[in-house]
VEXNU-499241 format. One record per residue (C-alpha): residue in three letters; x, y, z. Coordinates in nm, 3 decimals, padded with zeros to 5 digits. Example, Ala and Ser with C-alpha at 12.3 -4.5 7.8 and 13.67 -1.06 7.14 Angstrom:
    aa        xx        yy        zz
   Ala    01.230   -00.450    00.780
   Ser    01.367   -00.106    00.714
***
This chain:
    aa        xx        yy        zz
   Met    03.400   -02.524   -07.057
   Thr    03.624   -02.823   -07.137
   Asn    03.793   -02.797   -06.794
   Ile    03.459   -02.778   -06.617
   Ala    03.335   -03.084   -06.803
   Asn    03.651   -03.272   -06.717
   Asn    03.616   -03.181   -06.346
   Val    03.257   -03.298   -06.341
   Ala    03.348   -03.619   -06.520
   Thr    03.630   -03.679   -06.275
   Lys    03.401   -03.629   -05.977
   Leu    03.130   -03.848   -06.131
   Phe    03.384   -04.123   -06.184
   Gly    03.504   -04.089   -05.821
   Ala    03.150   -04.112   -05.695
   Phe    03.078   -04.432   -05.891
   Val    03.403   -04.582   -05.764
   Ala    03.295   -04.502   -05.409
   Val    02.964   -04.683   -05.468
   Ala    03.150   -04.984   -05.604
   Met    03.381   -04.986   -05.301
   Ile    03.085   -04.977   -05.061
   Val    02.933   -05.281   -05.224
   Ser    03.265   -05.470   -05.257
   Val    03.369   -05.433   -04.892
   Ala    03.034   -05.534   -04.747
   Thr    03.153   -05.882   -04.641
   Pro    02.921   -06.092   -04.427
   Ala    03.134   -06.023   -04.118
   Gln    03.131   -05.648   -04.171
   Ala    02.810   -05.589   -04.366
   Ala    02.640   -05.256   -04.324
   Thr    02.269   -05.255   -04.263
   Val    02.033   -05.209   -04.557
   Ala    01.934   -04.870   -04.416
   Glu    02.298   -04.759   -04.396
   Leu    02.370   -04.869   -04.755
   Glu    02.056   -04.697   -04.877
   Ala    02.160   -04.377   -04.700
   Met    02.514   -04.394   -04.845
   Ile    02.387   -04.456   -05.196
   Ala    02.125   -04.181   -05.163
   Ser    02.394   -03.942   -05.046
   Leu    02.618   -04.021   -05.342
   Thr    02.324   -03.997   -05.580
   Ala    02.248   -03.653   -05.441
   Gln    02.612   -03.552   -05.495
   Leu    02.596   -03.674   -05.857
   Ala    02.277   -03.478   -05.914
   Ala    02.431   -03.165   -05.769
   Leu    02.755   -03.202   -05.970
   Ser    02.568   -03.257   -06.296
   Gly    02.342   -02.960   -06.236
   Gly    02.035   -03.172   -06.173
   Ser    01.790   -03.154   -05.881
   Ser    01.873   -03.337   -05.559
   Ser    01.510   -03.417   -05.504
   Ala    01.569   -03.750   -05.672
   Ala    01.794   -03.852   -05.384
   Ala    01.570   -04.058   -05.154
   Cys    01.702   -04.024   -04.800
   Thr    01.603   -04.277   -04.538
   Phe    01.541   -04.147   -04.184
   Thr    01.498   -04.377   -03.883
   Arg    01.553   -04.110   -03.619
   Ser    01.504   -03.740   -03.561
   Leu    01.797   -03.519   -03.661
   Thr    01.899   -03.221   -03.454
   Asp    02.200   -03.015   -03.352
   Gly    02.493   -03.235   -03.246
   Val    02.410   -03.563   -03.430
   Ser    02.613   -03.703   -03.719
   Gly    02.592   -03.985   -03.972
   Ser    02.517   -04.078   -04.329
   Asp    02.153   -03.971   -04.292
   Val    02.277   -03.622   -04.202
   Thr    02.501   -03.620   -04.509
   Cys    02.206   -03.718   -04.729
   Leu    01.988   -03.444   -04.580
   Gln    02.264   -03.186   -04.624
   Asn    02.310   -03.275   -04.994
   Tyr    01.935   -03.255   -05.043
   Leu    01.926   -02.910   -04.885
   Ile    02.229   -02.784   -05.079
   Gly    02.080   -02.914   -05.407
   Gly    01.760   -02.729   -05.325
   Gly    01.940   -02.400   -05.281
   Phe    01.951   -02.394   -04.899
   Ser    02.305   -02.286   -04.815
   Ile    02.536   -02.489   -04.589
   Pro    02.872   -02.310   -04.625
   Ala    03.073   -02.601   -04.483
   Gly    02.915   -02.845   -04.729
   Ala    02.785   -03.198   -04.664
   Thr    03.007   -03.286   -04.368
   Gly    02.777   -03.542   -04.207
   Tyr    02.764   -03.333   -03.888
   Phe    02.439   -03.152   -03.795
   Gly    02.559   -02.815   -03.666
   Ser    02.436   -02.457   -03.659
   Gln    02.467   -02.418   -04.039
   Thr    02.252   -02.725   -04.101
   Thr    02.004   -02.606   -03.838
   Ala    01.970   -02.274   -04.024
   Ala    01.931   -02.452   -04.360
   Val    01.662   -02.687   -04.222
   Ala    01.478   -02.390   -04.068
   Ala    01.482   -02.212   -04.404
   Trp    01.356   -02.528   -04.578
   Gln    01.080   -02.568   -04.316
   Ala    00.967   -02.210   -04.365
   Ala    00.961   -02.258   -04.742
   Asn    00.757   -02.578   -04.713
   Gly    00.506   -02.471   -04.447
   Val    00.652   -02.673   -04.159
   Ser    00.586   -02.502   -03.825
   Pro    00.764   -02.419   -03.606
   Ala    01.056   -02.355   -03.840
   Val    01.328   -02.402   -03.579
   Gly    01.568   -02.640   -03.756
   Tyr    01.466   -02.963   -03.578
   Phe    01.426   -03.235   -03.845
   Gly    01.182   -03.466   -03.673
   Pro    00.868   -03.663   -03.764
   Val    00.672   -03.365   -03.905
   Ser    00.962   -03.248   -04.119
   Gln    01.039   -03.601   -04.238
   Ala    00.677   -03.650   -04.344
   Lys    00.696   -03.324   -04.541
   Tyr    01.028   -03.439   -04.694
   Ala    00.869   -03.768   -04.806
   Met    00.589   -03.575   -04.972
   Val    00.807   -03.305   -05.132
   Ala    01.097   -03.529   -05.239
   Gly    00.877   -03.818   -05.346
   Ser    01.063   -04.060   -05.119
   Thr    00.950   -04.419   -05.098
   Gly    01.178   -04.484   -04.801
   Ser    01.046   -04.517   -04.448
   Thr    01.024   -04.209   -04.224
   Gly    00.989   -04.182   -03.852
   Ser    00.693   -03.950   -03.893
   Thr    00.453   -04.215   -04.016
   Gly    00.599   -04.519   -03.841
   Ser    00.817   -04.756   -04.037
   Thr    00.659   -05.064   -04.180
   Gly    01.001   -05.203   -04.265
   Ser    01.137   -05.490   -04.061
   Ser    01.511   -05.484   -04.137
   Asp    01.598   -05.355   -03.791
   Leu    01.362   -05.587   -03.603
   Ala    01.457   -05.942   -03.504
   Gly    01.198   -06.216   -03.536
   Ser    00.894   -06.238   -03.761
   Phe    00.624   -06.194   -03.502
   Gly    00.610   -05.949   -03.211
   Ser    00.356   -05.796   -02.976
   Ile    00.317   -05.625   -02.641
   Ser    00.344   -05.867   -02.349
   Asp    00.250   -05.619   -02.075
   Met    00.207   -05.249   -02.007
   Asp    00.244   -05.162   -01.637
   Leu    00.178   -04.809   -01.508
   Leu    00.428   -04.652   -01.266
   Gly    00.249   -04.569   -00.941
   Gln    00.454   -04.259   -00.862
   Tyr    00.306   -04.066   -01.153
   Asn   -00.049   -03.992   -01.043
   Asn   -00.200   -03.662   -00.931
   Glu    00.124   -03.494   -01.035
   Glu    00.145   -03.120   -00.968
   Val    00.215   -02.922   -01.284
   Gly    00.328   -02.566   -01.215
   Glu    00.265   -02.283   -01.458
   Gly    00.563   -02.232   -01.687
   Glu    00.724   -02.568   -01.604
   Asp    00.867   -02.779   -01.887
   Glu    00.883   -03.157   -01.928
   Val    00.680   -03.240   -01.618
   Arg    00.628   -03.615   -01.597
   Val    00.258   -03.686   -01.558
   Tyr    00.237   -04.046   -01.683
   Gly    00.483   -04.333   -01.680
   Phe    00.480   -04.702   -01.765
   Asp    00.697   -05.005   -01.831
   Leu    00.627   -05.182   -02.161
   Glu    00.744   -05.537   -02.221
   Ala    00.767   -05.714   -02.559
   Glu    00.679   -06.081   -02.609
   Asp    00.976   -06.313   -02.655
   Glu    00.882   -06.405   -03.016
   Gly    01.032   -06.089   -03.168
   Asp    01.120   -05.721   -03.152
   Ile    00.854   -05.455   -03.193
   Arg    00.853   -05.093   -03.304
   Leu    00.599   -04.864   -03.143
   Ser    00.501   -04.649   -03.438
   Ala    00.230   -04.440   -03.269
   Met    00.038   -04.381   -02.947
   Thr   -00.309   -04.241   -02.912
   Leu   -00.324   -04.003   -02.616
   Lys   -00.637   -03.875   -02.447
   Phe   -00.673   -03.581   -02.209
   Asn   -01.008   -03.537   -02.035
   Thr   -01.092   -03.194   -01.888
   Ala   -01.465   -03.255   -01.835
   Ser   -01.438   -03.256   -01.454
   Asn   -01.240   -02.932   -01.430
   Thr   -01.403   -02.663   -01.218
   Gly   -01.194   -02.407   -01.404
   Ser   -01.155   -02.391   -01.781
   Asn   -01.215   -02.705   -01.987
   Arg   -00.979   -02.591   -02.264
   Leu   -00.662   -02.798   -02.253
   Asn   -00.450   -02.521   -02.407
   Lys   -00.529   -02.304   -02.105
   Tyr   -00.305   -02.541   -01.907
   Val   -00.068   -02.713   -02.153
   Asp    00.137   -02.592   -02.449
   Ser    00.285   -02.920   -02.573
   Val    00.318   -03.291   -02.493
   Glu    00.625   -03.513   -02.528
   Ile    00.669   -03.892   -02.521
   Trp    00.999   -04.032   -02.394
   Met    01.156   -04.377   -02.403
   Gly    01.394   -04.355   -02.111
   Asp    01.598   -04.039   -02.165
   Asp    01.523   -04.024   -02.540
   Arg    01.238   -03.810   -02.667
   Val    01.052   -04.010   -02.931
   Ala    00.767   -03.768   -03.003
   Ser    00.655   -03.411   -02.948
   Val    00.320   -03.257   -03.035
   Asp    00.155   -02.919   -02.987
   Val   -00.166   -02.926   -02.784
   Asp   -00.345   -02.728   -03.054
   Asp   -00.301   -03.034   -03.281
   Phe   -00.529   -03.244   -03.058
   Ser   -00.889   -03.295   -03.167
   Glu   -01.163   -03.220   -02.911
   Asn   -01.500   -03.382   -02.851
   Ser   -01.700   -03.314   -02.533
   Asn   -01.387   -03.194   -02.347
   Val   -01.192   -03.507   -02.446
   Tyr   -00.876   -03.418   -02.639
   Thr   -00.734   -03.694   -02.860
   Lys   -00.423   -03.723   -03.075
   Thr   -00.249   -04.017   -03.240
   Val    00.117   -03.927   -03.208
   Ala    00.381   -04.078   -03.440
   Leu    00.687   -04.213   -03.255
   Asp    01.045   -04.209   -03.376
   Gly    01.293   -04.482   -03.276
   Ala    01.077   -04.650   -03.012
   Ile    01.195   -05.010   -03.047
   Val    01.146   -05.271   -02.773
   Arg    01.352   -05.584   -02.816
   Ala    01.205   -05.931   -02.768
   Asp    01.148   -06.021   -02.401
   Asp    01.287   -05.679   -02.294
   Thr    01.117   -05.402   -02.101
   Glu    01.151   -05.028   -02.175
   Arg    01.031   -04.741   -01.958
   Phe    00.820   -04.466   -02.115
   Tyr    00.712   -04.126   -01.985
   Ile    00.465   -03.867   -02.101
   Thr    00.557   -03.511   -02.012
   Val    00.380   -03.179   -02.054
   Asp    00.507   -02.825   -02.101
   Ala    00.270   -02.612   -01.894
   Ala    00.130   -02.278   -02.006
   Ser    00.333   -01.988   -01.868
   Asn    00.029   -01.804   -01.728
   Ile   -00.254   -02.015   -01.592
   Asp   -00.550   -01.814   -01.464
   Ser   -00.590   -01.833   -01.088
   Ser   -00.956   -01.932   -01.132
   Asp   -00.843   -02.232   -01.338
   Ile   -00.581   -02.331   -01.082
   Ser   -00.835   -02.333   -00.799
   Gly   -00.989   -02.663   -00.899
   Asp   -00.894   -02.888   -01.191
   Ala   -00.915   -03.262   -01.248
   Thr   -00.759   -03.329   -01.588
   Thr   -00.686   -03.695   -01.663
   Ile   -00.452   -03.853   -01.917
   Glu   -00.439   -04.200   -02.067
   Val   -00.267   -04.398   -02.341
   Asp   -00.577   -04.515   -02.529
   Ser   -00.393   -04.742   -02.774
   Ile   -00.048   -04.824   -02.912
   Arg    00.030   -04.904   -03.276
   Val    00.291   -05.182   -03.308
   Val    00.499   -05.304   -03.604
   Asp    00.670   -05.645   -03.588
   Gly    00.960   -05.797   -03.780
   Ser    00.737   -05.921   -04.062
   Gly    00.606   -05.569   -04.125
   Val    00.260   -05.638   -03.982
   Thr    00.101   -05.342   -03.802
   Thr   -00.145   -05.397   -03.518
   Thr   -00.316   -05.162   -03.274
   Asp   -00.328   -05.272   -02.908
   Ser   -00.584   -05.110   -02.677
   Thr   -00.632   -05.382   -02.414
   Thr   -00.301   -05.526   -02.291
   Gly   -00.208   -05.451   -01.931
   Asp   -00.277   -05.094   -01.820
   Ile   -00.338   -04.954   -02.167
   Gly   -00.645   -04.731   -02.132
   Thr   -00.591   -04.665   -01.759
   Thr   -00.615   -04.298   -01.663
   Arg   -00.397   -04.087   -01.437
   Ala   -00.485   -03.744   -01.293
   Met   -00.281   -03.426   -01.285
   Asp   -00.317   -03.107   -01.083
   Phe   -00.231   -02.766   -01.224
   Val   -00.092   -02.531   -00.960
   Asn    00.093   -02.201   -00.944
   Phe    00.470   -02.208   -00.975
   Ser    00.540   -02.170   -00.602
   Thr    00.329   -02.471   -00.511
   Ser    00.481   -02.695   -00.775
   Ala    00.835   -02.587   -00.687
   Asp    00.760   -02.672   -00.321
   Thr    00.986   -02.388   -00.211
   Glu    01.064   -02.328    00.157
   Leu    01.324   -02.095    00.304
   Lys    01.436   -02.220    00.646
   Ile    01.615   -01.999    00.898
   Arg    01.803   -02.121    01.203
   Thr    02.070   -02.017    01.453
   Ala    02.414   -02.153    01.371
   Ser    02.584   -02.378    01.626
   Asp    02.878   -02.137    01.648
   Ser    02.670   -01.825    01.707
   Pro    02.830   -01.633    01.998
   Glu    02.705   -01.705    02.346
   Ala    02.632   -01.419    02.581
   Gly    02.962   -01.273    02.692
   Ile    03.184   -00.970    02.734
   Val    03.324   -00.783    02.434
   Ile    03.619   -00.557    02.513
   Ile    03.581   -00.217    02.348
   Asp    03.809    00.084    02.318
   Asp    03.828    00.309    02.625
   Gly    03.851    00.613    02.397
   Thr    03.651    00.707    02.088
   Ser    03.774    00.442    01.842
   Asp    03.528    00.185    01.710
   Thr    03.561   -00.187    01.769
   Asp    03.480   -00.312    01.420
   Asp    03.286   -00.620    01.310
   Val    03.168   -00.741    01.651
   Val    02.972   -01.060    01.576
   Leu    02.624   -01.048    01.728
   Leu    02.460   -01.341    01.547
   Lys    02.548   -01.631    01.319
   Gly    02.276   -01.819    01.133
   Arg    02.198   -02.044    00.838
   Leu    01.959   -02.016    00.544
   Glu    01.843   -02.338    00.377
   Leu    01.636   -02.335    00.056
   Glu    01.431   -02.644   -00.018
   Gly    01.240   -02.712   -00.338
   Asp    01.305   -02.664   -00.708
   Ser    01.317   -02.286   -00.746
   Asp    01.600   -02.040   -00.686
   Val    01.503   -01.729   -00.491
   Val    01.621   -01.369   -00.482
   Ile    01.650   -01.206   -00.138
   Asp    01.614   -00.829   -00.162
   Glu    01.528   -00.722    00.195
   Phe    01.654   -00.883    00.516
   Pro    01.513   -00.734    00.842
   Val    01.696   -00.789    01.173
   Thr    01.580   -00.693    01.524
   Phe    01.839   -00.521    01.746
   Thr    01.777   -00.503    02.124
   Pro    01.994   -00.267    02.338
   Thr    02.009   -00.224    02.715
   Asn    02.096    00.099    02.899
   Ala    02.158    00.289    02.574
   Gln    02.016    00.393    02.239
   Ile    02.101    00.168    01.945
   Gly    02.261    00.461    01.765
   Gln    02.479    00.535    02.069
   Leu    02.620    00.182    02.067
   Thr    02.681    00.152    01.693
   Gly    02.685    00.368    01.385
   Ser    02.714    00.085    01.135
   Ile    02.575   -00.270    01.104
   Lys    02.673   -00.537    00.856
   Leu    02.506   -00.846    00.706
   Val    02.723   -01.112    00.541
   Leu    02.539   -01.359    00.316
   Asp    02.760   -01.646    00.203
   Gly    03.063   -01.416    00.210
   Lys    02.893   -01.120    00.039
   Glu    02.878   -00.809    00.261
   Phe    02.597   -00.555    00.294
   Thr    02.630   -00.250    00.522
   Glu    02.371   -00.010    00.666
   Ser    02.429    00.306    00.871
   Val    02.249    00.342    01.205
   Ser    02.100    00.655    01.360
   Ser    01.819    00.503    01.565
   Thr    01.744    00.659    01.905
   Ala    01.545    00.352    02.016
   Thr    01.625    00.204    02.357
   Thr    01.408   -00.105    02.302
   Ala    01.390   -00.380    02.041
   Thr    01.385   -00.221    01.694
   Thr    01.390   -00.369    01.341
   Leu    01.659   -00.243    01.102
   Thr    01.645   -00.363    00.740
   Phe    01.922   -00.449    00.498
   Asp    01.773   -00.367    00.156
   Asp    01.855   -00.369   -00.215
   Leu    02.046   -00.694   -00.165
   Asp    01.957   -00.866   -00.495
   Phe    02.110   -01.186   -00.353
   Thr    02.036   -01.516   -00.532
   Leu    02.005   -01.832   -00.325
   Glu    01.996   -02.144   -00.540
   Ala    01.750   -02.429   -00.488
   Gly    01.883   -02.693   -00.250
   Asp    02.162   -02.472   -00.113
   Thr    02.239   -02.396    00.252
   Ile    02.445   -02.086    00.329
   Asp    02.577   -01.907    00.638
   Phe    02.487   -01.553    00.737
   Val    02.645   -01.324    00.998
   Val    02.516   -01.006    01.162
   Met    02.788   -00.771    01.290
   Ala    02.817   -00.417    01.431
   Asp    03.090   -00.159    01.473
   Ile    03.073   -00.075    01.847
   Asn    03.159    00.279    01.952
   Gly    03.432    00.347    02.210
   Glu    03.354    00.413    02.577
   Asp    03.420    00.788    02.545
   Ser    03.159    00.812    02.270
   Thr    02.835    00.976    02.378
   Gly    02.610    00.737    02.570
   Val    02.833    00.426    02.578
   Asp    02.893    00.285    02.926
   Asn    03.055   -00.028    03.063
   Gly    02.790   -00.299    03.090
   Asp    02.573   -00.185    02.797
   Thr    02.456   -00.474    02.578
   Leu    02.326   -00.532    02.226
   Lys    02.150   -00.838    02.082
   Ala    02.060   -00.923    01.720
   Ser    01.790   -01.169    01.613
   Val    01.593   -01.272    01.307
   Thr    01.248   -01.313    01.458
   Ala    00.928   -01.459    01.315
   Ser    00.812   -01.104    01.239
   Asn    01.141   -01.034    01.059
   Arg    01.096   -01.354    00.860
   Asp    00.749   -01.251    00.745
   Leu    00.881   -00.912    00.631
   Met    01.170   -01.057    00.428
   Asp    01.146   -00.973    00.057
   Val    01.208   -01.311   -00.112
   Glu    01.093   -01.392   -00.467
   Asn    01.095   -01.722   -00.654
   Glu    01.196   -01.768   -01.018
   Glu    00.855   -01.650   -01.135
   Gly    00.886   -01.325   -00.939
   Asp    00.628   -01.428   -00.676
   Gln    00.683   -01.350   -00.309
   Leu    00.729   -01.654   -00.087
   Ser    00.427   -01.701    00.136
   Asp    00.480   -01.608    00.500
   Ser    00.279   -01.903    00.629
   Ser    00.407   -02.197    00.427
   Glu    00.723   -02.100    00.239
   Lys    00.933   -01.939    00.513
   Ser    01.004   -02.090    00.853
   Gly    01.235   -02.077    01.152
   Thr    01.419   -01.804    01.342
   Ala    01.774   -01.716    01.443
   Ile    01.796   -01.569    01.793
   Gly    02.119   -01.412    01.913
   Lys    02.238   -01.352    02.269
   Ala    02.329   -01.022    02.431
   Gln    02.690   -00.910    02.401
   Glu    02.811   -00.696    02.694
   Phe    03.054   -00.415    02.615
   Arg    03.332   -00.325    02.857
   Thr    03.677   -00.175    02.848
   Ser    03.787   -00.451    03.089
   Gly    03.642   -00.759    03.253
   Ile    03.663   -01.134    03.293
   Gln    03.582   -01.429    03.072
   Leu    03.490   -01.775    03.205
   Glu    03.555   -02.119    03.059
   Leu    03.414   -02.440    03.209
   Val    03.670   -02.710    03.292
   Ser    03.463   -02.986    03.456
   Thr    03.181   -03.074    03.695
   Ser    03.134   -03.369    03.931
   Glu    02.898   -03.494    04.202
   Ser    02.917   -03.763    04.472
   Ser    02.728   -03.870    04.787
   Thr    02.835   -03.983    05.135
   Gly    02.673   -04.020    05.481
   Ala    02.516   -04.279    05.708
   Asp    02.316   -04.430    05.427
   Asn    02.594   -04.347    05.180
   Asn    02.371   -04.097    05.009
   Asn    02.232   -03.836    05.248
   Thr    02.512   -03.583    05.185
   Gly    02.601   -03.462    04.838
   Thr    02.920   -03.292    04.722
   Phe    02.906   -03.093    04.398
   Thr    03.213   -02.939    04.232
   Ile    03.236   -02.693    03.943
   Lys    03.585   -02.619    03.806
   Tyr    03.633   -02.323    03.569
   Lys    03.891   -02.079    03.437
   Val    03.882   -01.700    03.477
   Thr    04.075   -01.479    03.233
   Ala    04.138   -01.105    03.291
   Val    04.066   -00.896    02.980
   Gly    04.163   -00.534    02.924
   Asp    04.298   -00.471    03.277
   Thr    04.409   -00.639    03.601
   Val    04.100   -00.767    03.781
   Tyr    04.021   -00.879    04.136
   Val    03.789   -01.167    04.226
   Ser    03.643   -01.216    04.571
   Ser    03.745   -01.524    04.768
   Leu    03.401   -01.543    04.929
   Ala    03.120   -01.772    04.811
   Asp    02.761   -01.844    04.914
   Ser    02.438   -02.009    04.805
   Lys    02.140   -01.815    04.668
   Leu    01.790   -01.889    04.556
   Ser    01.862   -01.679    04.246
   Gly    02.111   -01.426    04.109
   Val    02.448   -01.343    04.265
   Thr    02.546   -01.177    04.594
   Thr    02.748   -00.856    04.553
   Gly    03.111   -00.924    04.638
   Lys    03.081   -01.304    04.622
   Thr    03.069   -01.604    04.391
   Ser    02.723   -01.756    04.425
   Val    02.587   -02.107    04.379
   Leu    02.224   -02.197    04.307
   Val    02.107   -02.536    04.439
   Asp    01.780   -02.689    04.332
   Arg    01.598   -03.001    04.450
   Ser    01.400   -03.151    04.162
   Gly    01.367   -02.803    04.015
   Thr    01.293   -02.617    04.340
   Ala    01.560   -02.376    04.470
   Thr    01.690   -02.433    04.822
   Val    01.958   -02.289    05.052
   Gly    01.893   -02.505    05.358
   Gly    02.176   -02.741    05.449
   Val    02.400   -02.589    05.178
   Ser    02.761   -02.476    05.231
   Val    02.997   -02.337    04.964
   Ala    03.375   -02.297    04.940
   Leu    03.584   -02.131    04.667
   Ser    03.952   -02.205    04.601
   Asn    04.200   -02.065    04.349
   Asn    04.403   -02.356    04.210
   Thr    04.648   -02.127    04.032
   Asp    04.741   -01.875    04.303
   Lys    04.601   -01.887    04.657
   Thr    04.752   -01.546    04.750
   Leu    04.500   -01.288    04.872
   Asn    04.562   -00.913    04.884
   Ser    04.479   -00.698    05.186
   Ala    04.113   -00.672    05.079
   Gly    04.080   -01.052    05.062
   Leu    04.077   -01.063    04.680
   Phe    04.248   -01.282    04.422
   Glu    04.450   -01.073    04.175
   Ile    04.453   -01.175    03.807
   Glu    04.673   -00.968    03.581
   Glu    04.556   -00.868    03.234
   Gly    04.584   -01.161    02.995
   Glu    04.640   -01.418    03.271
   Thr    04.410   -01.713    03.347
   His    04.342   -01.868    03.691
   Thr    04.160   -02.192    03.758
   Phe    03.898   -02.200    04.036
   Thr    03.714   -02.485    04.208
   Leu    03.373   -02.417    04.359
   Thr    03.270   -02.690    04.609
   Thr    02.909   -02.714    04.731
   Ser    02.793   -02.949    05.010
   Val    02.425   -03.038    05.051
   Ser    02.309   -03.227    05.364
   Leu    01.978   -03.392    05.443
   Pro    01.745   -03.345    05.617
   Ser    01.824   -02.975    05.658
   Ala    01.834   -02.937    05.276
   Gly    01.478   -03.071    05.259
   Ala    01.316   -03.400    05.169
   Asp    01.461   -03.673    04.951
   Gly    01.506   -03.588    04.587
   Leu    01.736   -03.506    04.297
   Phe    01.984   -03.228    04.369
   Arg    02.231   -03.031    04.158
   Ala    02.449   -02.717    04.186
   Val    02.459   -02.430    03.931
   Leu    02.702   -02.136    03.911
   Gly    02.495   -01.821    03.959
   Gly    02.765   -01.559    03.898
   Val    03.114   -01.430    03.981
   Ser    03.181   -01.088    04.142
   Trp    03.487   -00.896    04.019
   Asp    03.634   -00.546    04.002
   Thr    03.937   -00.349    03.881
   Asp    03.968   -00.177    04.221
   Ser    04.214   -00.369    04.439
   Thr    04.081   -00.207    04.759
   Asp    03.711   -00.285    04.711
   Ala    03.644   -00.582    04.942
   Thr    03.300   -00.631    04.788
   Pro    03.348   -00.619    04.408
   Asp    03.029   -00.489    04.250
   Asn    03.066   -00.615    03.891
   Ala    02.896   -00.949    03.835
   Tyr    02.970   -01.192    03.553
   Thr    02.645   -01.380    03.480
   Ser    02.670   -01.434    03.103
   Asp    02.680   -01.768    02.928
   Leu    02.658   -01.989    03.239
   Asp    02.417   -02.250    03.101
   Glu    02.684   -02.523    03.104
   Phe    02.823   -02.437    03.449
   Glu    02.610   -02.691    03.634
   Thr    02.646   -03.044    03.772
   Glu    02.437   -03.348    03.692
   Tyr    02.144   -03.431    03.921
   Leu    02.227   -03.658    04.217
   Ser    01.973   -03.858    04.420
   Leu    01.988   -03.794    04.797
   Ile    01.772   -03.984    05.048
***
């Protein structure tokens, strides 16, 4: 017992020395505030009470802010000593840091003292209970401080309260938290600082066509000064009279310095399930009816007339999808393959991962979505879909999904990638690719010249299974838009590929513009085998002449062949074989120039003229003087500019 007494005496002596040191070092240049000294002394007093076996309830803590997980300071130390002295365990002791142990101790104290909810947040309600239980005469944020030690100047008042125009008729979605429905700038007069100790809020539901009960729409209300929450209140704590809900809410730490302006917001946490009948038509309004102000002299006044105090703002309660303003946009990517020839195996081996379509998905709004089903339309020619491919693949932002194919359809058919469970985050834009494994030529039903096209059509878009964060399907009409349309890919074991080099146009003649010359220069590459291209060329109203390279001439959009002559030259190798064909060996590229002359008046009346490549005839048979394979894919750019001829 003697040792214990000595230890206690030693600790008591150390504590008194610490108090003496606090007072002695408080020089004018480094003086702590009165509140800080009070908190330090209260903390040490609590330690003395605990060491001597007495109750810590005599330790009067001073709180000028809400305490929660992550904050630290002498006020935290004082609270921790109070809790420890009251039997609420904090294993780490009074460290001055509000962590998980202190949160648990506060929650236990709240439960024991009837503070609800008992979640460990030591704010205005808890501080008011502390003042009552501990018998504190110090100021607490829960009732609004009447002290003036932290306010400069003796007199202070509100100079102006100006509502922010952007917060009116705000949409509040079910389940949304901290939705700003009211905002204002508040300016203090230049005579002195002011503390806003309380605000009286009013919600009016009298004009609602749905329910008039505020708690059908809102769970809680918060008041913020900038990014700092200065008050929070449950809607059930509001009083109601004729559908007007009123509550005077105590504020914590809402100080506006003299001649300064601070921005305030009122936010609501919406009910998680608002009845659809209530959503259909509601006209709830909110206003700050009055503001209680404390100045540097300790005088409290209530202001209900300055500036926009008392001005109402409306809010609109909507379902989650509407408030999130979600829209999934679909479009074709700029690098999606143009129509062209894809070389396939001449045996039975598959040509894997042939790209049919590239697209983009863009998600606007505030909600993530989950894509579970993604339908794509596949259009074959000259074959069944299942004869061309046995496997299709969808790649979403690098993640692959594969489906087997057994369709016997020979026309456009929708195939669906399902069970995707793919999350697309709000604001993101991702790439998607549709591919197919194409069967070899010796596979049943696959012939040279067969084609396959993939597209995400409007019908596909409507059938997509896409849910927002609340599990609701996106609406077909307003929350999904756009399409991604692919171009037909032609499958061959051999063929040619074209690449545009340049186009030009010029005019000559008696009037310097009654004869036009149009040139189209392009490259031809042999793929899969040696190919033969005819040296003959002509003009057509449409299509391509078998065995020739054809040009289409139009006058202001009307096709014409009158007065048109065409010549084809091989710039790489002018040698012709015995059948009059240019030979291009597999893998080689030759450059061709197609020259078209248009003369008036035989070409028709004055107008704008241009020349367009209609197609190139080719074959793998060196003896066929009229090659019967025609390349007509992806020729949109193979055209000259319009030229005026008169």
